[in-house]
C-alpha positions in Angstrom: 110.9 74.0 135.3 108.3 73.2 138.2 106.9 70.3 137.9 103.5 70.6 136.7 100.3 69.2 138.2 96.6 69.2 136.8 93.2 67.2 137.9 94.5 64.1 135.8 97.6 63.3 133.4 98.0 65.1 130.2 99.7 66.5 127.7 98.7 69.1 125.7 101.2 68.7 123.2 101.6 65.7 122.2 105.4 64.8 122.4 106.4 68.5 123.3 104.4 69.8 126.9 105.9 68.6 130.1 103.7 65.9 131.6 101.0 67.1 133.9 100.8 64.8 137.2 97.7 64.5 138.9 96.6 66.2 141.8 97.2 64.1 145.2 95.0 65.2 148.0 98.1 66.9 149.6 98.5 69.4 146.7 94.9 70.1 146.5 95.0 71.0 150.0 98.4 73.4 149.7 97.0 74.8 146.2 94.0 76.3 147.5 95.6 78.0 151.0 98.1 79.4 148.2 95.1 80.9 146.4 94.3 82.2 150.4 97.1 83.4 150.8 97.2 85.4 147.5 93.7 86.3 148.4 94.9 87.9 151.4 97.6 89.7 149.7 95.5 91.5 147.0 92.9 92.6 149.2 95.1 94.1 151.7 97.0 95.5 148.4 93.2 97.4 148.0 92.9 96.0 144.8 88.8 96.4 144.0 87.7 93.7 142.1 88.7 89.6 142.6 88.4 87.4 139.8 89.2 83.7 139.6 90.6 82.1 136.7 88.2 78.5 135.9 88.8 78.9 132.5 91.6 77.5 129.3 92.6 74.7 130.4 94.4 76.4 133.9 94.4 74.3 137.2 91.0 74.4 137.9 89.7 74.8 134.1 91.5 71.1 133.9 89.0 69.8 136.7 85.9 71.1 135.3 86.1 70.3 131.2 85.6 66.6 130.7 88.5 66.4 128.5 90.8 67.0 131.1 89.4 65.4 133.9 89.4 61.3 134.2 89.5 61.4 137.8 88.0 58.1 139.6 87.4 59.7 143.0 84.7 62.3 144.4 86.9 64.9 141.7 85.9 63.2 138.8 82.6 61.6 136.9 79.7 64.0 136.6 79.9 68.2 136.6 78.8 68.1 140.5 82.0 66.5 141.2 84.0 67.8 138.9 83.4 71.6 139.9 83.6 70.1 142.8 87.4 71.6 143.8 87.3 74.6 142.0 84.0 75.8 143.9 86.5 74.5 147.2 89.0 76.9 146.4 86.4 79.5 145.0 84.5 79.3 148.3 87.7 79.3 150.7 88.8 82.3 148.9 85.3 84.0 149.2 85.4 83.8 153.0 88.7 85.7 153.2 88.1 88.3 150.5 85.7 91.2 151.8 82.2 90.7 151.6 82.1 94.8 150.3 84.3 94.2 147.4 83.0 91.2 144.0 84.2 88.7 143.0 84.2 87.0 139.3 84.8 83.6 138.1 86.4 83.1 134.2 85.2 80.3 132.4 85.2 78.3 129.5 82.2 78.2 128.3 82.7 76.4 125.5 85.3 73.8 124.8 84.7 73.5 121.0 86.0 69.8 120.8 83.4 67.2 120.7 82.9 65.5 123.9 83.8 69.1 126.2 82.1 71.6 127.8 78.9 73.2 126.0 77.1 76.0 126.5 74.0 74.7 128.6 77.3 73.0 131.0 78.2 76.7 131.4 75.2 77.0 132.6 75.1 75.2 135.0 79.1 75.5 135.6 77.9 79.4 136.0 74.4 78.9 138.7 77.1 76.6 141.1 79.9 79.6 141.1 76.4 81.8 141.7 75.6 80.3 144.8 78.5 80.0 146.1 78.4 83.7 146.1 79.7 84.7 142.9 79.1 88.4 141.7 79.7 88.5 138.1 80.3 85.3 135.2 83.8 86.3 132.6 82.9 84.6 130.0 85.0 83.1 127.6 85.7 80.1 125.9 88.5 77.5 124.7 91.8 76.9 125.0 91.5 74.3 126.8 92.3 71.8 123.7 94.9 71.6 120.6 91.5 70.2 119.1 89.2 73.1 119.6 87.4 74.0 116.2 86.1 77.5 117.5 84.1 80.0 115.0 85.7 83.4 115.4 84.1 86.4 114.2 83.4 89.8 115.4 82.0 89.4 119.1 81.9 86.0 118.5 82.0 84.8 122.7 79.2 87.2 123.4 76.5 85.1 122.8 78.2 82.8 125.5 77.8 85.3 128.6 74.3 86.5 127.1 73.2 83.3 127.7 74.6 82.8 131.3 73.2 86.0 131.9 69.4 85.9 131.0 69.0 81.6 131.7 70.9 82.4 135.5 70.6 85.9 136.6 73.7 86.6 137.2 75.9 89.6 135.5 78.4 89.0 133.1 81.1 90.2 131.6 81.8 89.4 127.5 85.0 88.9 125.8 86.4 88.0 122.4 86.7 90.5 119.4 85.3 93.4 121.4 87.4 95.7 119.4 84.7 99.2 119.1 83.6 101.0 121.7 80.0 100.7 119.6 80.5 97.3 119.9 80.5 97.6 123.8 78.1 100.3 123.8 75.4 97.9 121.7 76.5 94.7 123.8 75.4 96.6 127.7 72.6 98.5 125.8 70.6 94.9 124.8 71.4 93.4 127.7 73.1 91.1 126.6 76.0 91.4 129.0 76.9 93.7 131.9 80.8 94.8 131.6 83.2 93.8 128.2 86.5 93.1 129.2 88.8 95.2 126.2 92.3 92.8 125.7 94.1 93.1 122.6 92.6 96.7 121.3 94.8 97.9 124.6 97.7 96.1 123.8 97.9 97.6 120.2 96.9 100.7 121.3 97.6 101.9 125.5 94.9 105.0 125.4 92.5 102.9 123.1 89.4 103.7 125.8 90.5 107.7 125.8 90.6 107.2 121.7 87.1 105.7 121.5 85.6 108.0 124.1 86.6 111.0 122.1 85.9 109.0 118.4 82.2 108.7 119.6 82.2 112.3 121.2 81.8 111.2 124.8 82.7 113.9 126.8 81.0 113.1 130.5 83.2 112.9 133.6 83.3 109.0 133.9 86.6 107.5 133.4 88.0 109.9 131.5 91.1 111.0 133.9 93.7 112.6 130.9 97.1 112.1 131.8 97.7 116.3 132.3 101.1 115.8 129.8 97.9 114.4 127.1 95.5 116.8 127.7 96.4 119.6 124.5 96.3 115.7 122.8 93.0 115.3 123.8 91.7 118.5 122.6 92.8 117.6 119.2 92.2 114.6 119.1 88.2 115.6 119.8 88.5 118.2 116.8 90.1 115.6 114.5 86.6 113.3 115.1 84.3 115.9 114.9 85.5 117.0 111.2 85.6 113.2 110.3 81.5 112.9 112.1 80.8 115.9 109.9 81.8 114.8 106.7 80.2 111.3 107.2 77.1 113.0 107.4 77.6 115.5 104.6 78.5 112.3 102.6 75.5 110.5 103.5 73.0 113.4 103.1 75.0 113.5 99.5 73.9 110.2 98.8 70.3 110.7 100.0 70.0 113.1 97.4 71.4 111.7 94.5 68.9 108.6 95.5 65.8 110.3 95.7 65.2 110.0 99.9 
């Protein structure tokens, strides 16, 4: 396969994964220009938003995390120096990406490993990208080290997005174990994030958004343009959910009556 490069020499799985070599200055210049070329293609293709992936142990993430960046030059050491190359790439993209279209940056806001990136570091990381022109921070975590010990649960990464949003003053996207429309609505309504990314539910059910809209009884015009062949199914689905909601309300009323409420 292709030779692997990273901020510093590293092997994700000891004795199994290929060993990545430290990037040279020539590598850094070449990769930056590859990112720029990709951004130009995305703009020409008409994409509305461009996201720079700086999370999950990928190339730019390997510069940010102290677990994967052991460089002794101007691109290693304190956080501001570890951010230097990712910010160089971001600024190069911002210069060619249309100014009327937003740019997002995905970050790992917690490495879940002692000595790794912390939520406090993530606030500084988000602020640095905001100063460079980012419009949105897509807040994920982990996948930088196999030694990670994350604390999983429903909407488990949302507090990280909330912290960055409230302390930095930049729009955030929450992601991770958000699997119901009610989760999304509660996150947005309470000001914990500005957007929610839904991944695995769509893999399990490609029409998840349409089905959830029907489940909660939403019939507004936004984002509900069902494909024509499926519209008869939409009406059936809405009637079924109405029946289920009615049954739930009736059951609750009976329970309250039995309890004397």
